[in-house]
The first five atom37 places (N, CA, C, CB, O) and aatype in JSON, in Angstrom:
{
  "aatype": [20, 20, 20, 20, 20, 20, 20, 20, 20, 20, 20, 20, 20, 20, 20, 20, 20, 20, 20, 20, 20, 20, 20, 20, 20, 20, 20, 20, 20, 20, 20, 20, 20, 20, 20, 20, 20, 20, 20, 20, 20, 20, 20, 20, 20, 20, 20, 20, 20, 20, 20, 20, 20, 20, 20, 20, 20, 20, 20, 20, 20, 20, 20, 20, 20, 20, 20, 20, 20, 20, 20, 20, 20, 20, 20, 20, 20, 20, 20, 20, 20, 20, 20, 20, 20, 20, 20, 20, 20, 20, 20, 20, 20, 20, 20, 20, 20, 20, 20, 20, 20, 20, 20, 20, 20, 20, 20, 20, 20, 20, 20, 20, 20, 20, 20, 20, 20, 20, 20, 20],
  "atom_mask": [
    [1, 1, 1, 1, 1],
    [1, 1, 1, 1, 1],
    [1, 1, 1, 1, 1],
    [1, 1, 1, 1, 1],
    [1, 1, 1, 1, 1],
    [1, 1, 1, 1, 1],
    [1, 1, 1, 1, 1],
    [1, 1, 1, 1, 1],
    [1, 1, 1, 1, 1],
    [1, 1, 1, 1, 1],
    [1, 1, 1, 1, 1],
    [1, 1, 1, 1, 1],
    [1, 1, 1, 1, 1],
    [1, 1, 1, 1, 1],
    [1, 1, 1, 1, 1],
    [1, 1, 1, 1, 1],
    [1, 1, 1, 1, 1],
    [1, 1, 1, 1, 1],
    [1, 1, 1, 1, 1],
    [1, 1, 1, 1, 1],
    [1, 1, 1, 1, 1],
    [1, 1, 1, 1, 1],
    [1, 1, 1, 1, 1],
    [1, 1, 1, 1, 1],
    [1, 1, 1, 1, 1],
    [1, 1, 1, 1, 1],
    [1, 1, 1, 1, 1],
    [1, 1, 1, 1, 1],
    [1, 1, 1, 1, 1],
    [1, 1, 1, 1, 1],
    [1, 1, 1, 1, 1],
    [1, 1, 1, 1, 1],
    [1, 1, 1, 1, 1],
    [1, 1, 1, 1, 1],
    [1, 1, 1, 1, 1],
    [1, 1, 1, 1, 1],
    [1, 1, 1, 1, 1],
    [1, 1, 1, 1, 1],
    [1, 1, 1, 1, 1],
    [1, 1, 1, 1, 1],
    [1, 1, 1, 1, 1],
    [1, 1, 1, 1, 1],
    [1, 1, 1, 1, 1],
    [1, 1, 1, 1, 1],
    [1, 1, 1, 1, 1],
    [1, 1, 1, 1, 1],
    [1, 1, 1, 1, 1],
    [1, 1, 1, 1, 1],
    [1, 1, 1, 1, 1],
    [1, 1, 1, 1, 1],
    [1, 1, 1, 1, 1],
    [1, 1, 1, 1, 1],
    [1, 1, 1, 1, 1],
    [1, 1, 1, 1, 1],
    [1, 1, 1, 1, 1],
    [1, 1, 1, 1, 1],
    [1, 1, 1, 1, 1],
    [1, 1, 1, 1, 1],
    [1, 1, 1, 1, 1],
    [1, 1, 1, 1, 1],
    [1, 1, 1, 1, 1],
    [1, 1, 1, 1, 1],
    [1, 1, 1, 1, 1],
    [1, 1, 1, 1, 1],
    [1, 1, 1, 1, 1],
    [1, 1, 1, 1, 1],
    [1, 1, 1, 1, 1],
    [1, 1, 1, 1, 1],
    [1, 1, 1, 1, 1],
    [1, 1, 1, 1, 1],
    [1, 1, 1, 1, 1],
    [1, 1, 1, 1, 1],
    [1, 1, 1, 1, 1],
    [1, 1, 1, 1, 1],
    [1, 1, 1, 1, 1],
    [1, 1, 1, 1, 1],
    [1, 1, 1, 1, 1],
    [1, 1, 1, 1, 1],
    [1, 1, 1, 1, 1],
    [1, 1, 1, 1, 1],
    [1, 1, 1, 1, 1],
    [1, 1, 1, 1, 1],
    [1, 1, 1, 1, 1],
    [1, 1, 1, 1, 1],
    [1, 1, 1, 1, 1],
    [1, 1, 1, 1, 1],
    [1, 1, 1, 1, 1],
    [1, 1, 1, 1, 1],
    [1, 1, 1, 1, 1],
    [1, 1, 1, 1, 1],
    [1, 1, 1, 1, 1],
    [1, 1, 1, 1, 1],
    [1, 1, 1, 1, 1],
    [1, 1, 1, 1, 1],
    [1, 1, 1, 1, 1],
    [1, 1, 1, 1, 1],
    [1, 1, 1, 1, 1],
    [1, 1, 1, 1, 1],
    [1, 1, 1, 1, 1],
    [1, 1, 1, 1, 1],
    [1, 1, 1, 1, 1],
    [1, 1, 1, 1, 1],
    [1, 1, 1, 1, 1],
    [1, 1, 1, 1, 1],
    [1, 1, 1, 1, 1],
    [1, 1, 1, 1, 1],
    [1, 1, 1, 1, 1],
    [1, 1, 1, 1, 1],
    [1, 1, 1, 1, 1],
    [1, 1, 1, 1, 1],
    [1, 1, 1, 1, 1],
    [1, 1, 1, 1, 1],
    [1, 1, 1, 1, 1],
    [1, 1, 1, 1, 1],
    [1, 1, 1, 1, 1],
    [1, 1, 1, 1, 1],
    [1, 1, 1, 1, 1],
    [1, 1, 1, 1, 1],
    [1, 1, 1, 1, 1],
    [1, 1, 1, 1, 1]
  ],
  "atom_positions": [
    [[8.94, -127.47, 5.67], [8.76, -126.08, 5.4], [7.41, -125.87, 4.72], [9.91, -125.54, 4.54], [7.01, -126.64, 3.85]],
    [[6.73, -124.83, 5.12], [5.43, -124.5, 4.56], [5.59, -123.35, 3.57], [4.41, -124.14, 5.68], [6.25, -122.35, 3.87]],
    [[4.98, -123.51, 2.4], [5.05, -122.47, 1.37], [3.67, -121.84, 1.21], [5.54, -123.06, 0.01], [2.66, -122.54, 1.17]],
    [[3.64, -120.5, 1.11], [2.38, -119.8, 0.92], [2.06, -119.74, -0.57], [2.44, -118.38, 1.53], [2.92, -119.38, -1.39]],
    [[0.83, -120.08, -0.92], [0.38, -120.03, -2.3], [-0.66, -118.93, -2.48], [-0.19, -121.4, -2.74], [-1.49, -118.7, -1.6]],
    [[-0.6, -118.26, -3.61], [-1.66, -117.3, -3.93], [-2.82, -118.06, -4.58], [-1.13, -116.16, -4.86], [-2.76, -119.27, -4.79]],
    [[-3.86, -117.31, -4.89], [-5.07, -117.91, -5.44], [-4.81, -118.73, -6.71], [-6.08, -116.83, -5.73], [-5.27, -119.86, -6.82]],
    [[-4.08, -118.15, -7.64], [-3.8, -118.83, -8.91], [-2.99, -120.11, -8.69], [-3.04, -117.9, -9.86], [-3.24, -121.12, -9.33]],
    [[-2.03, -120.05, -7.78], [-1.18, -121.22, -7.52], [-1.97, -122.36, -6.88], [0.0, -120.82, -6.62], [-1.73, -123.53, -7.18]],
    [[-2.91, -122.03, -5.99], [-3.75, -123.08, -5.38], [-4.58, -123.77, -6.45], [-4.67, -122.48, -4.28], [-4.62, -125.0, -6.52]],
    [[-5.25, -122.97, -7.28], [-6.11, -123.55, -8.31], [-5.29, -124.36, -9.32], [-6.88, -122.45, -9.03], [-5.75, -125.39, -9.81]],
    [[-4.09, -123.88, -9.63], [-3.21, -124.62, -10.54], [-2.81, -125.96, -9.93], [-1.95, -123.79, -10.88], [-2.84, -126.99, -10.6]],
    [[-2.43, -125.95, -8.65], [-2.01, -127.17, -7.97], [-3.13, -128.21, -7.93], [-1.54, -126.85, -6.54], [-2.89, -129.41, -8.02]],
    [[-4.36, -127.73, -7.78], [-5.51, -128.63, -7.73], [-5.83, -129.26, -9.07], [-6.71, -127.89, -7.22], [-6.38, -130.36, -9.12]],
    [[-5.5, -128.58, -10.16], [-5.92, -129.04, -11.47], [-4.81, -129.6, -12.35], [-6.57, -127.94, -12.19], [-5.08, -130.16, -13.41]],
    [[-3.57, -129.47, -11.91], [-2.46, -130.02, -12.69], [-1.84, -131.17, -11.93], [-1.41, -128.93, -13.01], [-1.63, -131.06, -10.72]],
    [[-1.53, -132.26, -12.6], [-0.95, -133.42, -11.92], [0.4, -133.09, -11.28], [-0.79, -134.57, -12.91], [1.19, -132.31, -11.8]],
    [[0.62, -133.71, -10.14], [1.88, -133.55, -9.42], [2.26, -134.91, -8.85], [1.78, -132.47, -8.28], [1.38, -135.66, -8.43]],
    [[3.52, -135.24, -8.84], [3.92, -136.55, -8.32], [3.92, -136.64, -6.79], [5.29, -136.89, -8.82], [4.17, -137.71, -6.23]],
    [[3.64, -135.52, -6.11], [3.7, -135.52, -4.64], [2.34, -135.2, -4.03], [4.73, -134.51, -4.16], [1.56, -134.41, -4.55]],
    [[2.09, -135.85, -2.91], [0.9, -135.53, -2.12], [1.11, -134.15, -1.5], [0.64, -136.61, -1.02], [2.24, -133.66, -1.4]],
    [[0.0, -133.52, -1.1], [0.16, -132.21, -0.46], [-0.89, -131.95, 0.59], [0.12, -131.12, -1.5], [-1.97, -132.55, 0.6]],
    [[-0.55, -131.03, 1.48], [-1.35, -130.62, 2.63], [-1.59, -129.13, 2.46], [-0.65, -130.95, 4.01], [-0.65, -128.37, 2.25]],
    [[-2.85, -128.7, 2.56], [-3.19, -127.29, 2.42], [-3.82, -126.77, 3.72], [-4.16, -127.07, 1.24], [-4.73, -127.39, 4.26]],
    [[-3.34, -125.64, 4.2], [-3.95, -124.94, 5.33], [-4.5, -123.63, 4.8], [-2.93, -124.7, 6.5], [-3.75, -122.8, 4.28]],
    [[-5.81, -123.44, 4.92], [-6.45, -122.18, 4.55], [-6.66, -121.37, 5.82], [-7.81, -122.42, 3.8], [-7.13, -121.89, 6.82]],
    [[-6.3, -120.1, 5.77], [-6.36, -119.25, 6.95], [-6.75, -117.83, 6.55], [-5.02, -119.25, 7.69], [-6.84, -117.5, 5.37]],
    [[-6.99, -117.0, 7.57], [-7.15, -115.56, 7.36], [-6.15, -114.85, 8.27], [-8.62, -115.09, 7.65], [-5.68, -115.41, 9.26]],
    [[-5.84, -113.63, 7.92], [-4.77, -112.88, 8.58], [-4.95, -112.71, 10.08], [-4.65, -111.54, 7.95], [-4.0, -112.87, 10.84]],
    [[-6.15, -112.38, 10.51], [-6.36, -112.04, 11.93], [-6.97, -113.17, 12.75], [-7.25, -110.84, 12.02], [-7.52, -112.93, 13.83]],
    [[-6.88, -114.38, 12.26], [-7.45, -115.55, 12.94], [-6.42, -116.16, 13.9], [-7.93, -116.61, 11.91], [-5.4, -116.69, 13.46]],
    [[-6.69, -116.07, 15.18], [-5.77, -116.62, 16.18], [-5.7, -118.14, 16.09], [-6.2, -116.2, 17.59], [-4.61, -118.71, 16.21]],
    [[-6.83, -118.8, 15.89], [-6.82, -120.25, 15.78], [-6.03, -120.72, 14.57], [-8.25, -120.79, 15.7], [-5.42, -121.79, 14.59]],
    [[-6.03, -119.92, 13.5], [-5.25, -120.25, 12.31], [-3.75, -120.23, 12.62], [-5.56, -119.26, 11.16], [-3.0, -121.07, 12.14]],
    [[-3.33, -119.27, 13.43], [-1.92, -119.17, 13.82], [-1.52, -120.36, 14.67], [-1.66, -117.85, 14.6], [-0.42, -120.9, 14.52]],
    [[-2.41, -120.79, 15.55], [-2.14, -121.97, 16.38], [-2.08, -123.22, 15.5], [-3.24, -122.13, 17.48], [-1.21, -124.07, 15.68]],
    [[-3.0, -123.33, 14.54], [-3.0, -124.49, 13.64], [-1.68, -124.55, 12.87], [-4.2, -124.41, 12.64], [-1.09, -125.62, 12.75]],
    [[-1.22, -123.42, 12.36], [0.04, -123.4, 11.62], [1.2, -123.86, 12.5], [0.32, -121.99, 11.06], [2.05, -124.63, 12.06]],
    [[1.24, -123.39, 13.75], [2.31, -123.79, 14.67], [2.27, -125.3, 14.92], [2.19, -123.03, 16.01], [3.32, -125.94, 14.98]],
    [[1.09, -125.86, 15.06], [0.96, -127.3, 15.27], [1.42, -128.08, 14.05], [-0.48, -127.67, 15.61], [2.09, -129.1, 14.17]],
    [[1.07, -127.59, 12.87], [1.49, -128.25, 11.63], [3.01, -128.17, 11.49], [0.8, -127.6, 10.42], [3.63, -129.14, 11.05]],
    [[3.6, -127.04, 11.85], [5.06, -126.91, 11.79], [5.73, -127.89, 12.74], [5.49, -125.48, 12.14], [6.8, -128.42, 12.42]],
    [[5.13, -128.15, 13.9], [5.69, -129.15, 14.82], [5.61, -130.55, 14.22], [4.96, -129.12, 16.18], [6.53, -131.35, 14.38]],
    [[4.52, -130.85, 13.53], [4.38, -132.15, 12.85], [5.49, -132.29, 11.81], [2.97, -132.29, 12.17], [6.13, -133.34, 11.72]],
    [[5.72, -131.25, 11.04], [6.76, -131.28, 10.01], [8.13, -131.55, 10.63], [6.78, -129.96, 9.23], [8.92, -132.3, 10.06]],
    [[8.41, -130.94, 11.77], [9.71, -131.11, 12.43], [9.91, -132.52, 12.98], [9.85, -130.11, 13.56], [11.04, -132.96, 13.16]],
    [[8.82, -133.23, 13.26], [8.89, -134.57, 13.85], [9.41, -135.64, 12.89], [7.55, -134.97, 14.35], [9.97, -136.64, 13.33]],
    [[9.22, -135.44, 11.6], [9.58, -136.52, 10.69], [9.9, -136.05, 9.3], [8.48, -137.51, 10.63], [9.86, -134.86, 8.99]],
    [[10.22, -137.02, 8.47], [10.49, -136.77, 7.06], [9.29, -137.26, 6.29], [11.82, -137.46, 6.59], [8.93, -138.44, 6.35]],
    [[8.67, -136.37, 5.56], [7.45, -136.71, 4.84], [7.63, -136.46, 3.35], [6.26, -135.91, 5.38], [8.31, -135.52, 2.95]],
    [[7.01, -137.3, 2.56], [6.96, -137.12, 1.11], [5.67, -136.36, 0.77], [7.02, -138.5, 0.36], [4.86, -136.81, -0.04]],
    [[5.51, -135.22, 1.41], [4.3, -134.41, 1.28], [4.74, -132.95, 1.18], [3.32, -134.63, 2.49], [5.63, -132.51, 1.91]],
    [[4.12, -132.2, 0.28], [4.35, -130.75, 0.2], [3.35, -130.06, 1.12], [4.21, -130.23, -1.28], [2.19, -130.46, 1.19]],
    [[3.79, -129.03, 1.82], [2.94, -128.29, 2.74], [2.73, -126.88, 2.22], [3.55, -128.26, 4.16], [3.69, -126.17, 1.9]],
    [[1.46, -126.48, 2.12], [1.12, -125.17, 1.6], [0.1, -124.48, 2.5], [0.58, -125.28, 0.18], [-0.66, -125.13, 3.21]],
    [[0.1, -123.14, 2.45], [-0.93, -122.34, 3.08], [-1.5, -121.4, 2.04], [-0.38, -121.56, 4.31], [-0.87, -121.13, 1.01]],
    [[-2.7, -120.91, 2.31], [-3.32, -119.93, 1.44], [-4.13, -118.97, 2.31], [-4.22, -120.61, 0.35], [-4.99, -119.4, 3.09]],
    [[-3.85, -117.68, 2.16], [-4.56, -116.64, 2.9], [-5.85, -116.32, 2.15], [-3.68, -115.37, 3.06], [-5.82, -115.76, 1.06]],
    [[-6.97, -116.69, 2.74], [-8.26, -116.49, 2.08], [-8.69, -115.03, 2.03], [-9.31, -117.3, 2.77], [-9.63, -114.69, 1.31]],
    [[-8.02, -114.16, 2.79], [-8.31, -112.73, 2.69], [-8.01, -112.21, 1.3], [-7.5, -111.95, 3.73], [-8.65, -111.27, 0.83]],
    [[-7.03, -112.81, 0.65], [-6.62, -112.36, -0.69], [-6.9, -113.42, -1.76], [-5.14, -112.0, -0.7], [-6.38, -113.33, -2.88]],
    [[-7.7, -114.43, -1.42], [-8.02, -115.5, -2.36], [-9.51, -115.84, -2.32], [-7.18, -116.76, -2.05], [-9.88, -116.96, -1.97]],
    [[-10.37, -114.88, -2.66], [-11.82, -115.13, -2.57], [-12.31, -116.22, -3.52], [-12.57, -113.85, -2.86], [-13.3, -116.89, -3.21]],
    [[-11.66, -116.42, -4.65], [-12.09, -117.47, -5.58], [-11.87, -118.86, -4.99], [-11.34, -117.35, -6.91], [-12.64, -119.78, -5.25]],
    [[-10.82, -119.0, -4.18], [-10.54, -120.27, -3.52], [-11.63, -120.55, -2.48], [-9.14, -120.27, -2.86], [-12.13, -121.67, -2.38]],
    [[-11.99, -119.53, -1.7], [-13.09, -119.68, -0.72], [-14.36, -120.11, -1.42], [-13.32, -118.37, 0.06], [-15.07, -121.0, -0.95]],
    [[-14.64, -119.47, -2.53], [-15.85, -119.78, -3.29], [-15.78, -121.19, -3.89], [-16.06, -118.74, -4.39], [-16.77, -121.92, -3.86]],
    [[-14.64, -121.55, -4.42], [-14.45, -122.87, -5.05], [-14.75, -123.99, -4.06], [-13.01, -123.01, -5.57], [-15.42, -124.97, -4.41]],
    [[-14.27, -123.85, -2.82], [-14.46, -124.89, -1.81], [-15.69, -124.66, -0.93], [-13.24, -124.96, -0.93], [-16.09, -125.55, -0.18]],
    [[-16.3, -123.48, -1.02], [-17.42, -123.16, -0.15], [-17.0, -122.97, 1.29], [-18.46, -124.24, -0.23], [-17.75, -123.33, 2.21]],
    [[-15.82, -122.43, 1.51], [-15.28, -122.25, 2.86], [-15.97, -121.07, 3.53], [-13.74, -122.02, 2.82], [-16.03, -119.97, 2.98]],
    [[-16.51, -121.32, 4.73], [-17.2, -120.29, 5.49], [-16.53, -119.98, 6.82], [-18.62, -120.69, 5.73], [-16.84, -118.97, 7.46]],
    [[-15.61, -120.84, 7.24], [-14.89, -120.61, 8.49], [-13.48, -121.17, 8.35], [-15.63, -121.27, 9.68], [-13.22, -122.04, 7.53]],
    [[-12.58, -120.67, 9.15], [-11.18, -121.09, 9.14], [-10.74, -121.4, 10.56], [-10.27, -119.99, 8.5], [-11.38, -120.95, 11.51]],
    [[-9.68, -122.15, 10.73], [-8.83, -122.77, 9.72], [-9.48, -124.0, 9.08], [-7.5, -123.16, 10.35], [-10.34, -124.66, 9.66]],
    [[-9.03, -124.28, 7.86], [-9.45, -125.47, 7.13], [-8.19, -126.14, 6.61], [-10.44, -125.12, 5.96], [-7.33, -125.49, 6.01]],
    [[-8.07, -127.44, 6.83], [-6.93, -128.2, 6.32], [-7.45, -129.29, 5.39], [-6.09, -128.81, 7.48], [-8.46, -129.93, 5.66]],
    [[-6.72, -129.48, 4.28], [-7.08, -130.51, 3.31], [-5.83, -131.27, 2.91], [-7.77, -129.89, 2.08], [-4.74, -130.7, 2.84]],
    [[-6.0, -132.55, 2.65], [-4.89, -133.34, 2.11], [-5.31, -133.95, 0.78], [-4.46, -134.44, 3.11], [-6.47, -134.3, 0.57]],
    [[-4.32, -134.06, -0.1], [-4.5, -134.65, -1.42], [-3.4, -135.68, -1.63], [-4.48, -133.56, -2.54], [-2.24, -135.43, -1.31]],
    [[-3.76, -136.83, -2.18], [-2.74, -137.85, -2.46], [-1.96, -137.49, -3.72], [-3.39, -139.24, -2.61], [-2.23, -136.48, -4.37]],
    [[-0.99, -138.32, -4.07], [-0.13, -138.04, -5.22], [-0.87, -138.11, -6.55], [1.04, -139.0, -5.24], [-0.33, -137.7, -7.57]],
    [[-2.08, -138.63, -6.55], [-2.92, -138.65, -7.76], [-3.76, -137.38, -7.88], [-3.82, -139.89, -7.76], [-4.47, -137.19, -8.87]],
    [[-3.69, -136.53, -6.87], [-4.48, -135.3, -6.88], [-5.89, -135.47, -6.35], [-4.54, -134.76, -8.26], [-6.74, -134.61, -6.54]],
    [[-6.15, -136.59, -5.68], [-7.47, -136.86, -5.12], [-7.53, -136.37, -3.68], [-7.8, -138.37, -5.2], [-6.64, -136.65, -2.88]],
    [[-8.59, -135.65, -3.35], [-8.75, -135.16, -1.99], [-8.96, -136.35, -1.05], [-9.93, -134.17, -1.89], [-9.79, -137.22, -1.32]],
    [[-8.21, -136.37, 0.04], [-8.28, -137.48, 0.98], [-9.02, -137.13, 2.27], [-6.9, -137.96, 1.31], [-9.75, -137.95, 2.82]],
    [[-8.82, -135.91, 2.75], [-9.39, -135.56, 4.05], [-9.52, -134.05, 4.16], [-8.53, -136.12, 5.21], [-8.71, -133.3, 3.63]],
    [[-10.57, -133.62, 4.87], [-10.81, -132.2, 5.15], [-11.13, -132.07, 6.63], [-11.97, -131.63, 4.25], [-11.95, -132.82, 7.16]],
    [[-10.49, -131.13, 7.29], [-10.76, -130.86, 8.7], [-11.01, -129.37, 8.88], [-9.58, -131.34, 9.6], [-10.16, -128.55, 8.54]],
    [[-12.18, -129.03, 9.4], [-12.52, -127.65, 9.72], [-12.24, -127.38, 11.19], [-14.01, -127.35, 9.38], [-12.33, -128.29, 12.02]],
    [[-11.91, -126.16, 11.52], [-11.66, -125.71, 12.89], [-10.29, -126.18, 13.38], [-12.77, -126.23, 13.83], [-9.63, -127.0, 12.74]],
    [[-9.88, -125.65, 14.5], [-8.59, -125.98, 15.1], [-8.62, -127.42, 15.6], [-8.25, -125.01, 16.25], [-9.56, -127.82, 16.29]],
    [[-7.61, -128.19, 15.26], [-7.5, -129.58, 15.67], [-6.22, -129.8, 16.46], [-7.56, -130.53, 14.45], [-5.35, -128.92, 16.52]],
    [[-6.1, -130.97, 17.05], [-4.89, -131.31, 17.79], [-3.75, -131.61, 16.82], [-5.15, -132.52, 18.72], [-3.96, -131.88, 15.64]],
    [[-2.57, -131.56, 17.34], [-1.38, -131.91, 16.56], [-1.49, -133.34, 16.02], [-0.1, -131.76, 17.42], [-1.07, -133.62, 14.9]],
    [[-2.06, -134.23, 16.83], [-2.22, -135.63, 16.41], [-3.14, -135.76, 15.19], [-2.79, -136.46, 17.57], [-2.9, -136.6, 14.32]],
    [[-4.16, -134.94, 15.11], [-5.06, -134.98, 13.95], [-4.31, -134.53, 12.71], [-6.31, -134.09, 14.19], [-4.43, -135.15, 11.65]],
    [[-3.54, -133.46, 12.83], [-2.76, -132.99, 11.67], [-1.73, -134.04, 11.24], [-2.04, -131.67, 12.01], [-1.51, -134.26, 10.05]],
    [[-1.11, -134.69, 12.22], [-0.15, -135.74, 11.9], [-0.85, -136.89, 11.17], [0.54, -136.25, 13.17], [-0.32, -137.44, 10.21]],
    [[-2.03, -137.25, 11.62], [-2.8, -138.31, 10.99], [-3.14, -137.95, 9.55], [-4.08, -138.59, 11.78], [-3.1, -138.8, 8.66]],
    [[-3.48, -136.7, 9.32], [-3.78, -136.25, 7.96], [-2.57, -136.41, 7.05], [-4.23, -134.78, 7.97], [-2.68, -136.89, 5.92]],
    [[-1.4, -136.01, 7.55], [-0.17, -136.1, 6.76], [0.17, -137.56, 6.5], [0.99, -135.4, 7.48], [0.51, -137.93, 5.37]],
    [[0.1, -138.38, 7.52], [0.43, -139.8, 7.36], [-0.53, -140.51, 6.41], [0.42, -140.49, 8.72], [-0.16, -141.49, 5.77]],
    [[-1.75, -140.0, 6.32], [-2.73, -140.6, 5.42], [-2.38, -140.46, 3.95], [-4.06, -139.99, 5.67], [-2.86, -141.23, 3.13]],
    [[-1.55, -139.48, 3.61], [-1.15, -139.28, 2.21], [0.35, -139.46, 2.0], [-1.56, -137.89, 1.74], [0.83, -139.39, 0.87]],
    [[1.08, -139.69, 3.06], [2.54, -139.83, 2.98], [2.91, -141.21, 2.46], [3.19, -139.58, 4.35], [2.55, -142.21, 3.07]],
    [[3.61, -141.26, 1.37], [3.96, -142.54, 0.75], [5.09, -143.27, 1.47], [4.35, -142.32, -0.68], [5.28, -144.46, 1.24]],
    [[5.83, -142.61, 2.32], [7.0, -143.22, 2.97], [6.73, -143.79, 4.36], [8.08, -142.21, 3.06], [7.57, -144.51, 4.89]],
    [[5.59, -143.48, 4.95], [5.37, -143.89, 6.33], [4.46, -145.1, 6.49], [4.79, -142.76, 7.08], [4.24, -145.55, 7.61]],
    [[3.94, -145.65, 5.4], [3.09, -146.83, 5.51], [1.69, -146.49, 5.97], [3.7, -147.82, 6.47], [1.21, -145.38, 5.74]],
    [[1.05, -147.44, 6.59], [-0.34, -147.31, 7.01], [-0.46, -146.42, 8.23], [-0.94, -148.68, 7.29], [0.11, -146.75, 9.27]],
    [[-1.21, -145.28, 8.14], [-1.33, -144.4, 9.3], [-2.1, -145.05, 10.45], [-2.02, -143.11, 8.9], [-1.95, -144.62, 11.59]],
    [[-2.9, -146.06, 10.18], [-3.67, -146.72, 11.22], [-2.8, -147.59, 12.12], [-4.76, -147.55, 10.61], [-3.24, -148.04, 13.17]],
    [[-1.56, -147.82, 11.69], [-0.69, -148.68, 12.48], [-0.01, -147.94, 13.63], [0.35, -149.29, 11.59], [0.72, -148.55, 14.41]],
    [[-0.24, -146.63, 13.73], [0.37, -145.83, 14.78], [-0.67, -145.38, 15.78], [1.1, -144.62, 14.19], [-1.81, -145.11, 15.41]],
    [[-0.29, -145.29, 17.03], [-1.15, -144.74, 18.06], [-0.98, -143.22, 18.0], [-0.81, -145.32, 19.5], [0.11, -142.71, 18.23]],
    [[-2.06, -142.51, 17.7], [-1.96, -141.07, 17.5], [-2.5, -140.25, 18.65], [-2.67, -140.7, 16.28], [-2.39, -139.02, 18.62]],
    [[-3.07, -140.86, 19.65], [-3.49, -140.12, 20.82], [-4.85, -139.46, 20.71], [-2.5, -139.1, 21.11], [-5.12, -138.51, 21.44]],
    [[-5.71, -139.93, 19.83], [-7.08, -139.41, 19.77], [-8.04, -140.53, 19.44], [-7.2, -138.27, 18.74], [-9.24, -140.3, 19.35]]
  ]
}
């Protein structure tokens, strides 16, 4: 399940320790590619059990987040490990396999993501 975060919640999540890794999708309301990216991420979530929290943030109502990251185009996906360290950033619409690879890269329960054939 994907949870939508407001500006304050995103900044809080980035600066306060959490025991779980997380995946962030930044989007805007009228972006068609953002809607496709979200659907692909939802399919990845349905495929398996992950020890990862999934979040979205609407940059139309979160200008400080855009400024903080220097985001100029959407969609943007980021992953953070359980230590709160950024692991990967992907700009633009990507394949489902890329999103799955991002999740597996921070998922503590699935082992080494390089051990799977991801189709790219």
